[in-house]
TITI-6045 format. One record per residue (C-alpha): residue number from 0; x, y, z. Coordinates in steps of 0.05 Angstrom, whole numbers, plus 5000, padded with zeros to 4 digits. Example, Ala and Ser with C-alpha at 12.3 -4.5 7.8 and 13.67 -1.06 7.14 Angstrom:
REM TITI-6045
(0 (5246 4910 5156))
(1 (5273 4979 5143))
END
This chain:
REM TITI-6045
(0 (5207 5942 4446))
(1 (5186 5995 4496))
(2 (5119 5958 4508))
(3 (5151 5894 4535))
(4 (5150 5885 4611))
(5 (5216 5850 4622))
(6 (5196 5827 4692))
(7 (5142 5781 4666))
(8 (5185 5741 4617))
(9 (5196 5670 4641))
(10 (5269 5660 4624))
(11 (5267 5587 4645))
(12 (5227 5572 4582))
(13 (5284 5599 4540))
(14 (5336 5553 4572))
(15 (5336 5484 4539))
(16 (5365 5452 4602))
(17 (5312 5482 4648))
(18 (5266 5437 4689))
(19 (5207 5474 4658))
(20 (5225 5441 4591))
(21 (5233 5372 4621))
(22 (5180 5319 4607))
(23 (5156 5287 4671))
(24 (5132 5225 4634))
(25 (5202 5197 4634))
(26 (5202 5196 4711))
(27 (5150 5142 4715))
(28 (5171 5075 4686))
(29 (5118 5039 4646))
(30 (5095 4971 4672))
(31 (5060 4915 4636))
(32 (4985 4916 4648))
(33 (4960 4867 4700))
(34 (4889 4842 4697))
(35 (4845 4831 4758))
(36 (4841 4756 4742))
(37 (4917 4751 4747))
(38 (4916 4786 4814))
(39 (4860 4741 4839))
(40 (4899 4680 4817))
(41 (4960 4705 4854))
(42 (4917 4718 4915))
(43 (4892 4647 4915))
(44 (4964 4621 4910))
(45 (4983 4666 4969))
(46 (4924 4640 5010))
(47 (4946 4569 4993))
(48 (5014 4585 5023))
(49 (4980 4613 5085))
(50 (4938 4551 5093))
(51 (5002 4509 5087))
(52 (5034 4549 5143))
(53 (5086 4585 5100))
(54 (5071 4655 5123))
(55 (5139 4683 5103))
(56 (5133 4654 5033))
(57 (5063 4683 5027))
(58 (5088 4752 5049))
(59 (5147 4749 5001))
(60 (5103 4727 4944))
(61 (5054 4784 4957))
(62 (5109 4836 4962))
(63 (5150 4813 4902))
(64 (5089 4813 4855))
(65 (5059 4882 4868))
(66 (5013 4899 4809))
(67 (5043 4966 4790))
(68 (5012 4961 4721))
(69 (4943 4942 4746))
(70 (4881 4984 4748))
(71 (4849 5008 4813))
(72 (4807 4945 4823))
(73 (4867 4899 4815))
(74 (4907 4941 4864))
(75 (4850 4938 4915))
(76 (4846 4862 4909))
(77 (4921 4856 4920))
(78 (4917 4903 4979))
(79 (4864 4858 5011))
(80 (4910 4798 5000))
(81 (4970 4833 5032))
(82 (4928 4856 5092))
(83 (4900 4786 5100))
(84 (4971 4759 5099))
(85 (4995 4809 5150))
(86 (4936 4794 5196))
(87 (4952 4719 5194))
(88 (5024 4728 5220))
(89 (5035 4727 5295))
(90 (5063 4789 5328))
(91 (5121 4750 5357))
(92 (5141 4728 5286))
(93 (5141 4799 5256))
(94 (5212 4822 5274))
(95 (5248 4757 5258))
(96 (5211 4751 5192))
(97 (5226 4824 5172))
(98 (5299 4814 5191))
(99 (5304 4753 5146))
(100 (5270 4789 5088))
(101 (5315 4850 5098))
(102 (5378 4807 5097))
(103 (5358 4769 5034))
(104 (5370 4791 4962))
(105 (5322 4847 4944))
(106 (5300 4851 5016))
(107 (5303 4927 5026))
(108 (5260 4937 4963))
(109 (5210 4886 4988))
(110 (5205 4922 5054))
(111 (5194 4987 5018))
(112 (5136 4954 4980))
(113 (5109 4930 5048))
(114 (5113 5002 5073))
(115 (5072 5024 5013))
(116 (5019 4973 5029))
(117 (5018 4993 5102))
(118 (5005 5066 5084))
(119 (4953 5048 5032))
(120 (4918 5001 5080))
(121 (4916 5053 5135))
(122 (4888 5105 5087))
(123 (4838 5055 5060))
(124 (4813 5037 5130))
(125 (4805 5110 5151))
(126 (4758 5128 5094))
(127 (4684 5123 5112))
(128 (4646 5068 5077))
(129 (4575 5075 5052))
(130 (4553 5019 5100))
(131 (4576 5061 5160))
(132 (4532 5119 5139))
(133 (4467 5082 5142))
(134 (4415 5101 5194))
(135 (4413 5064 5259))
(136 (4348 5035 5287))
(137 (4336 5017 5359))
(138 (4338 4943 5372))
(139 (4285 4908 5414))
(140 (4340 4869 5450))
(141 (4373 4933 5475))
(142 (4438 4921 5437))
(143 (4466 4977 5396))
(144 (4483 4973 5322))
(145 (4540 5023 5329))
(146 (4594 4970 5339))
(147 (4613 4929 5279))
(148 (4602 4854 5278))
(149 (4659 4806 5262))
(150 (4673 4812 5188))
(151 (4631 4875 5184))
(152 (4647 4946 5169))
(153 (4698 4959 5224))
(154 (4770 4973 5204))
(155 (4799 4984 5273))
(156 (4830 4915 5280))
(157 (4863 4919 5211))
(158 (4890 4988 5226))
(159 (4918 4963 5292))
(160 (4954 4906 5257))
(161 (4981 4953 5204))
(162 (5007 5001 5257))
(163 (5042 4943 5292))
(164 (5075 4923 5226))
(165 (5095 4996 5214))
(166 (5130 4999 5281))
(167 (5169 4935 5269))
(168 (5185 4955 5197))
(169 (5215 5022 5218))
(170 (5257 4985 5270))
(171 (5286 4939 5217))
(172 (5288 4981 5153))
(173 (5297 5049 5185))
(174 (5265 5116 5171))
(175 (5295 5118 5101))
(176 (5242 5069 5079))
(177 (5188 5121 5095))
(178 (5225 5173 5053))
(179 (5234 5125 4994))
(180 (5161 5106 4995))
(181 (5138 5178 4997))
(182 (5181 5197 4938))
(183 (5170 5136 4895))
(184 (5123 5148 4836))
(185 (5102 5075 4831))
(186 (5038 5064 4868))
(187 (5009 5000 4895))
END
């Protein structure tokens, strides 16, 4: 017993109620798997609502059906649908719509999901794309290729829309929504 260095023994491993003996798999709930075709079908239904002028219904549908059990591609497709929905809503309609969603049943949870999509959309738009790394050639017309064309590789407009939504969402749901999103293990 004289050869044991008592300072190096991890006593937490000996305690059965210690957090070191706790399985972290029980912290993340399991979700049913969602295929990319299901997400694409949902996206087309949401676009149909947008074309019909029901922007609030489209936003609610997108937020209530977040594909937590989907793979990365399915989540990216749904992110694109949510961002498209947010871009189609006028800025003057943001606050009243968020207030109505917040006051409805399950509203705070829906706004937390929206906050998740805002953060994911902002992080997605800040990553460089392979198209933006290509070499630039001088144009005979004198116009530069540095600025993106409409529908091109630029993410500035989408980020601006997402930041506007973030501002309005914090006004309605409060800063607690940010904390809940940062600590939630479910990812969108």
